[in-house]
N, CA, C and O of each residue as an XYZ file, in Angstrom:
412
protein
N      91.611    146.284    110.608
C      90.616    145.602    110.826
C      89.363    146.131    110.114
O      89.057    147.313    110.277
N      88.362    145.056    109.068
C      87.463    146.063    108.312
C      86.261    145.934    109.046
O      85.809    145.000    109.708
N      85.715    147.400    108.715
C      84.411    147.653    109.460
C      83.243    147.372    108.457
O      83.430    148.057    107.452
N      82.164    146.654    108.364
C      81.463    146.520    107.189
C      79.907    147.112    108.292
O      79.489    146.687    109.368
N      79.457    148.148    107.455
C      78.595    149.225    108.116
C      77.164    148.824    107.352
O      77.067    149.047    106.145
N      75.975    148.184    108.145
C      74.871    148.113    107.110
C      73.984    149.291    107.711
O      74.071    149.604    108.898
N      73.337    149.767    107.039
C      71.967    150.663    106.790
C      70.739    149.895    106.441
O      70.599    149.496    105.285
N      69.511    149.570    107.681
C      68.488    148.759    106.977
C      67.558    150.130    106.866
O      67.668    151.121    107.588
N      66.856    149.987    106.057
C      65.553    150.798    105.749
C      64.778    150.772    104.531
O      64.864    149.884    103.683
N      64.066    151.718    104.479
C      62.835    151.602    103.448
C      63.116    153.130    102.829
O      63.821    154.063    103.212
N      62.065    152.900    101.486
C      62.082    154.432    101.074
C      60.988    155.598    102.054
O      61.121    156.819    102.143
N      59.770    154.589    102.793
C      59.398    155.451    103.275
C      59.511    156.039    104.899
O      59.203    155.299    105.833
N      59.757    156.770    105.017
C      60.106    157.280    106.387
C      59.302    157.041    107.776
O      58.273    157.674    108.012
N      59.721    156.295    108.484
C      59.117    155.253    109.635
C      58.285    156.796    110.164
O      58.533    158.002    110.157
N      57.103    155.817    110.628
C      56.127    156.681    111.199
C      56.370    157.530    112.843
O      55.695    158.499    113.191
N      57.173    157.072    113.454
C      58.001    157.707    114.607
C      59.056    158.245    114.300
O      59.801    158.475    115.253
N      59.510    158.621    113.027
C      60.918    158.947    112.748
C      60.429    160.249    111.670
O      60.829    160.280    110.506
N      59.404    161.422    112.315
C      59.034    162.314    111.010
C      59.375    163.169    110.758
O      58.919    163.691    109.741
N      60.524    163.928    111.632
C      61.783    165.017    111.317
C      62.759    164.429    111.097
O      63.668    165.036    110.530
N      62.942    162.981    111.475
C      64.458    162.328    111.004
C      64.340    162.163    109.550
O      63.319    162.034    108.875
N      66.045    162.204    109.052
C      66.177    162.131    107.725
C      65.860    160.553    107.237
O      65.666    159.783    108.177
N      65.808    160.163    106.334
C      64.924    159.170    105.603
C      66.396    157.882    105.877
O      67.500    158.166    106.341
N      65.968    156.633    105.462
C      67.309    155.565    105.676
C      68.004    156.338    104.746
O      68.851    157.033    105.308
N      67.956    156.522    103.189
C      68.986    156.493    102.296
C      69.931    157.768    102.584
O      71.157    157.853    102.520
N      68.994    158.697    102.909
C      69.981    159.903    103.497
C      70.693    159.747    104.734
O      71.510    160.563    105.160
N      70.353    158.651    105.312
C      71.064    158.513    106.536
C      72.782    157.537    106.037
O      73.908    157.569    106.535
N      72.267    156.870    105.011
C      72.974    155.804    104.743
C      73.866    156.956    104.291
O      74.801    157.199    105.053
N      73.769    157.637    103.305
C      74.784    158.716    102.679
C      75.352    159.539    103.204
O      76.367    159.984    102.668
N      75.012    159.921    104.145
C      75.448    160.685    105.512
C      76.664    160.379    106.183
O      77.694    161.018    106.401
N      76.222    159.094    106.484
C      77.389    158.143    107.341
C      78.311    157.885    106.539
O      79.400    158.161    107.042
N      78.407    157.354    105.196
C      79.659    157.232    104.463
C      80.322    158.509    104.329
O      81.549    158.464    104.412
N      79.760    159.693    104.132
C      80.608    160.684    103.808
C      81.224    161.124    105.673
O      82.375    161.473    105.935
N      80.438    161.016    106.384
C      81.299    161.243    107.740
C      81.970    160.530    108.433
O      82.845    161.004    109.156
N      81.684    159.083    108.364
C      82.972    158.238    108.465
C      83.951    158.032    107.943
O      84.992    157.686    108.501
N      83.789    158.208    106.798
C      84.881    158.205    105.508
C      85.645    159.260    106.262
O      86.603    158.865    106.927
N      85.341    160.634    106.255
C      86.407    161.580    106.713
C      87.051    161.259    107.917
O      88.278    161.347    107.976
N      86.315    160.857    108.993
C      86.927    160.725    110.095
C      87.701    159.440    110.764
O      88.325    159.509    111.822
N      87.553    158.247    109.959
C      88.291    157.338    109.726
C      88.749    157.017    108.438
O      88.265    155.978    107.991
N      89.635    157.678    107.629
C      90.451    157.489    106.434
C      91.497    156.646    106.236
O      92.061    156.535    105.147
N      91.895    155.846    107.545
C      92.760    154.982    107.623
C      92.194    153.814    107.989
O      93.054    153.056    108.438
N      90.554    153.106    107.986
C      90.024    152.289    108.381
C      89.521    151.723    107.157
O      89.650    152.373    106.120
N      89.057    150.782    107.146
C      88.986    149.771    105.732
C      87.134    149.634    106.143
O      86.482    148.691    106.592
N      86.786    150.880    105.789
C      84.484    150.860    105.809
C      84.445    150.209    104.729
O      85.275    150.219    103.820
N      83.192    149.459    104.831
C      82.249    148.965    103.656
C      81.236    149.312    103.886
O      81.043    149.109    105.085
N      80.123    149.894    103.283
C      78.807    150.119    103.363
C      78.243    149.506    102.927
O      78.649    148.863    101.959
N      76.878    149.369    103.462
C      75.272    148.453    102.320
C      74.801    149.297    102.887
O      75.200    149.913    103.875
N      73.652    149.413    102.127
C      72.293    150.021    102.476
C      71.389    148.404    102.049
O      71.675    147.778    101.028
N      70.407    147.984    102.941
C      69.696    147.205    102.801
C      68.477    147.674    102.853
O      68.110    148.375    103.795
N      67.567    147.297    101.688
C      66.247    147.716    101.597
C      65.369    146.459    102.247
O      65.185    145.392    101.663
N      64.907    146.765    103.458
C      63.834    146.148    103.999
C      62.531    145.669    102.990
O      61.822    144.754    103.411
N      62.329    146.060    102.143
C      61.397    145.476    101.347
C      61.863    144.480    100.109
O      61.022    144.026     99.334
N      63.384    144.153     99.979
C      63.989    143.414     98.677
C      64.729    142.384     99.809
O      65.213    142.752    100.880
N      64.694    141.201     99.362
C      65.166    139.969    100.188
C      66.063    139.116     99.177
O      65.940    137.930     98.871
N      66.945    140.003     98.771
C      68.028    139.419     97.600
C      69.294    139.361     98.656
O      69.724    140.230     99.414
N      69.745    137.950     98.407
C      71.182    137.554     98.756
C      71.364    138.321    100.199
O      72.267    139.158    100.220
N      70.492    138.104    101.595
C      70.405    138.312    102.679
C      70.982    137.324    103.544
O      70.796    136.149    103.230
N      71.871    137.667    104.917
C      72.078    136.519    105.672
C      70.983    136.323    106.540
O      70.008    137.072    106.593
N      71.151    135.320    107.212
C      70.499    134.737    108.564
C      70.230    136.118    109.391
O      69.102    136.482    109.725
N      71.561    136.909    109.701
C      71.529    137.997    110.139
C      70.814    139.154    110.033
O      70.335    139.816    110.953
N      70.755    139.415    108.550
C      69.840    140.406    108.204
C      68.463    139.855    107.918
O      67.696    140.781    107.653
N      67.856    138.617    107.877
C      66.420    138.139    107.782
C      66.260    138.553    109.687
O      65.394    139.382    109.969
N      66.715    138.228    110.318
C      66.271    138.675    111.592
C      66.185    139.953    112.044
O      65.251    140.446    112.677
N      67.349    140.549    111.642
C      66.866    142.436    112.183
C      65.524    142.762    111.096
O      64.624    143.467    111.555
N      65.405    142.301    109.802
C      64.281    142.789    109.435
C      62.970    142.547    110.032
O      62.081    143.365    110.268
N      63.015    140.688    110.333
C      62.124    140.610    111.064
C      61.515    141.296    112.210
O      60.343    141.644    112.355
N      62.647    141.446    113.100
C      62.547    142.599    114.271
C      62.060    143.702    114.300
O      61.503    144.149    115.302
N      62.234    144.586    112.766
C      61.871    145.722    112.389
C      60.349    145.430    112.059
O      59.509    146.182    112.553
N      59.951    144.390    111.261
C      58.415    144.289    110.649
C      57.854    144.240    111.956
O      56.747    144.776    111.901
N      58.137    143.802    113.226
C      57.871    143.066    114.327
C      57.566    144.267    115.507
O      56.985    144.066    116.573
N      58.115    145.567    115.027
C      58.445    146.504    115.665
C      59.064    146.334    117.242
O      58.623    146.801    118.293
N      59.898    145.740    117.070
C      60.877    145.531    117.908
C      62.276    146.295    117.777
O      63.065    146.559    118.684
N      62.353    146.508    116.767
C      63.347    147.677    116.305
C      62.923    148.775    115.142
O      61.883    148.719    114.487
N      63.768    149.607    115.047
C      63.167    150.557    114.265
C      64.130    151.181    112.984
O      65.317    151.215    113.307
N      63.876    151.637    111.715
C      64.424    151.611    110.774
C      64.661    153.335    110.783
O      63.806    153.950    111.421
N      65.779    154.183    110.109
C      66.831    153.368    109.840
C      67.583    152.650    110.833
O      67.759    153.317    111.853
N      68.139    151.360    110.852
C      68.879    151.132    111.800
C      70.337    150.676    111.166
O      70.476    150.265    110.014
N      71.575    150.850    112.299
C      72.695    150.948    111.877
C      73.281    149.751    112.540
O      73.081    149.554    113.738
N      74.033    148.900    111.776
C      74.630    147.529    112.357
C      76.416    147.740    111.852
O      76.692    147.981    110.677
N      77.448    147.611    112.882
C      78.432    147.521    112.314
C      79.128    146.230    112.657
O      79.131    145.977    113.862
N      79.550    145.608    112.094
C      80.016    143.940    112.138
C      79.216    142.883    112.520
O      79.575    141.806    112.997
N      78.029    143.302    112.255
C      76.921    142.474    113.322
C      76.527    142.859    114.504
O      75.961    142.065    115.255
N      76.782    144.220    114.872
C      76.218    144.669    115.815
C      75.476    145.828    115.593
O      75.750    146.740    114.813
N      74.232    145.696    116.555
C      73.206    146.843    116.259
C      73.862    148.204    117.078
O      74.037    148.191    118.296
N      74.126    149.139    116.384
C      74.597    150.431    116.824
C      73.366    151.219    117.420
O      73.309    151.402    118.636
N      72.177    151.784    116.400
C      71.602    152.630    116.863
C      70.107    152.212    115.800
O      70.272    151.850    114.635
N      69.062    152.304    116.268
C      67.819    152.392    115.437
C      66.910    153.592    115.616
O      67.197    154.445    116.456
N      65.749    153.700    114.807
C      65.267    155.024    114.557
C      65.555    156.222    114.212
O      65.482    156.436    113.002
N      65.838    157.017    114.825
C      66.492    158.375    114.968
C      67.989    158.362    115.118
O      68.424    158.374    116.269
N      68.962    158.337    113.963
C      70.203    157.657    114.279
C      71.075    159.166    114.170
O      71.095    160.038    113.301
N      71.757    159.017    115.456
C      72.807    160.162    115.821
C      74.365    159.782    115.605
O      74.777    158.626    115.694
N      75.016    160.679    115.369
C      76.533    160.607    115.184
C      77.229    159.697    116.351
O      77.777    158.596    116.294
N      77.025    160.453    117.256
C      78.226    160.297    118.889
C      77.722    158.825    119.171
O      78.578    158.125    119.711
N      76.929    158.422    119.006
C      76.852    156.424    119.617
C      77.781    155.808    118.706
O      78.491    154.846    119.000
N      77.749    156.530    117.320
C      78.337    155.617    116.306
C      79.745    155.744    116.419
O      80.515    154.784    116.421
N      80.140    157.161    116.531
C      81.497    157.480    116.665
C      82.261    156.957    117.723
O      83.388    156.503    117.521
N      81.529    156.995    119.286
C      82.194    156.382    120.296
C      82.266    154.793    120.201
O      83.098    154.279    120.948
N      81.629    154.063    119.513
C      81.687    152.639    118.855
C      82.831    152.315    118.376
O      83.564    151.382    118.705
N      83.001    153.287    117.408
C      84.402    153.339    116.705
C      85.239    153.739    117.087
O      86.146    153.237    116.423
N      85.731    154.513    117.934
C      86.586    155.171    118.712
C      87.203    153.952    119.700
O      88.401    153.698    119.821
N      86.375    153.436    120.204
C      86.349    152.222    121.083
C      87.255    151.052    120.313
O      88.321    150.517    120.620
N      86.574    150.932    119.450
C      87.318    149.521    118.505
C      88.661    149.850    117.696
O      89.548    149.022    117.491
N      88.682    151.438    117.185
C      89.966    151.500    116.497
C      91.148    152.371    117.568
O      92.100    153.043    117.171
N      90.875    152.199    118.544
C      91.928    152.908    120.035
C      92.823    151.719    119.441
O      93.913    151.455    119.947
């Protein structure tokens, strides 16, 4: 199965995430960690800049709108169009989701 991992974010760190890594750092970190942890899975990583609306799906537009309305926070991680985490991203919930799907 193919897993499309989207990280939505901005260059500016969100106000409520002061000591958390930035969106791009989260994207780079997830690529490295998940690539090592799930080497036999087909993983596709995408970074979606909230301030650029180029070639976005309706799902992406909806996520961006919800972030802009403070309903969700960035960085936000979605796998196969399912929101896994937003705001302060931690590895355990993402790994738990991946482990359930790849079992």
